[in-house]
N, C-alpha and C positions, 0 to 999 in steps of 0.2 A: 648124503651126497651121492652114494652109490645108486640109490633109487632114482635121483635125477638123471645120472648118466644112462641108466637103463631106460628111463622115459625118452631121453633124446634119441637113443638107438631105436626104440620102438617107433618113434615118429618118423625116422629116416627110412626104416625098412620093416613096416608092419607085418609083411608076409612071413618073416622069419619067427613070428611069435604065434602061439596058439590062443584060442579064445580065452581059455582058462588063465593063461598068464596075463593077458591083457585085463581081464576082469579082476584079478587079484591086485595088479598094480593100480588100477582105477578105483578100488575100494578105499584106498587110503585118501582121506579128505584133502590132505596137504598136496598129494600127488595129483589129485583131481584139479585143485586150484592151479598148480603149475601147468598142467595140461591145457587148461582153458586159457591161461595167459599166453602160452606158446602158439596155440591156434589163432587167438586174436591178433598176435603180433604177426603171424605169418599172413593172415588175411589182410592186415594193414599194409604190409610190404607189397603184396600182390596188387592191392588197389592202387598204391603210389606208382607202381610200375605201369599198371594200365593207364592211369592218367598221364604219365610221362609219354607213353607211346601215342596216346590221342593228341597231346599237345604238339608232338612233332608233325602230326598230319594236319593241323590247323593251317589255314592259309596265312600268308604273310601280312595280309591286311589287318588281322587282329593284333599282331604284335606292333604294327605301325600305330594302331589306335592306342595301345597301351603306352607307347613312347610319347604320343601326343598328350595323353592325359597326364603323364608324369611331368611333361614340360609345362603344361597348363597349370598344374598344381604348384610347381616351383614358382612360376610367374606370379600366381595369386599370392603365394607366401611372401614373396619379395615386395609386392605391392602392400600387403597388410603390414609387414615390418616397417615399410617406408611411412605408411600412415600413422602408425603408432609412434615412430620416432619424431614425426613432425608434430603430432599432438603433444608429445612430452616436451618438445622444444618450446611450443607455444605456451605450455603451462609454466615452464622455468622462466622464460623471458616475460611472459604476460602480455596482455593486450591483443588487440585485433590489428593485423597489418593493414586491413582495409578501412579502418576507422578513420573518419575525416578529422578527428579531434586529436589524434596521436601522431606525432612526428616520429618517423623512423630514426633510430639512433645510428647516425652515420656522419662520416666526415666529408662526404661527397658534396662539393661546392655546387654542382649543377643541381642537385636535388634541393639544396637549402635555398638556392636562388628561385627555384620554381615554387617553393612553398611561401617565400616572401612575396612573390609576385601575386599569388593567390590571396594572401592576407591583404595586400594592398588594394585589391579590387573591391573588398568589402570591409573597410577598416572599422566599422561599427560593430561587427559581430565576431571577427577572428583576430586574436592576438597571438603573435608568435614570439616564443622565448628561444633564443639561441644562445647556448652556453650560459644560461642565467642561473644565478644561485637560487636555492629553494626559498631563501628568505625573501627575495625580490618577488618571486611568483606568489607566494603565500601573502605577502603585503598587498599586492594587487587584488588578489581574490578577497582578502579581508575588506578592503575599501570598497570593492564593487558589491559584495553581497552583505555588507554591514555585519560582519562577525568579527570576533576577536581571534588572536593568534597566540598560542603558547608553545614554546619550544622545551621539550623535556630532555633534549640532548643537544647541546650547543654545537656539535659537530654537524648535525643535520642542516643547520643554517647554510653551510657552505657547499653542499652538494650541488653540482652543476648539472643542469638538464637542457635538452633540446625538446621542446614540446609546443603544441598549439592549444590555445584555449578559445573554445566557442563560447562567447559571452551569453548566448542565447540558451546554453545548456544549464540545467540545475546544478547547484553546487556539489551535491552528493555524486553526480556523474563525474565532475572534475576531480574530486577526491579519489574516486575509483581509478581514474586515468593516472593520476600521480602515483598511486599504490602499485600500478603495473610496472614501475621502475624498480630496479633491483635493490637499491640502498634506501628507498623511500618507504616510510611508514607514517601515514597521515590519517587521522580520524576526525570526525565531526561530532562533537558532544555538546549539546546544550548551547548552540550558537557560538561555538569556540572550536577553532581548528587546532588540533593538537599534533605536533610533529615530534616523532621519537626517533 
């Protein structure tokens, strides 16, 4: 510890020491390592001080540019989070809101009336189910596509749905549409619709 104190004093006032005293102190490898660390630290502090002085001399435009970049980065971050949140919502809710074959789950009467009107314009290809039990929907699908229906869970028969069925679509597409609803699990196996 005494050698370190002497090294610190030597660094502060090297003119107070002879060359022989300096040589003797530097001959110890441990003291040499401490000396190199102190010199490196001092050079680092000097460099930081020099950079801080130069930063004070920079024009205000650069700091405005930095602020703009930070604001832009925050804005992009918010957009990305919004996109991720929307994607997660779509995965949980399921289905595509733009899909012509899926009715939005809402109690808004004006929207329901609009979809009824659209279904009435082409009654041969669009069938609208409003608050219909899954049993009714699957029975109509069964009759239309000539397949059987099996219920492995009796409660699933009474699940009520708002949806549209495009009769020109393949049955597998309709099954996927129904599976987009939260409580519905329907599969097509060997010409048999299985509801669980």
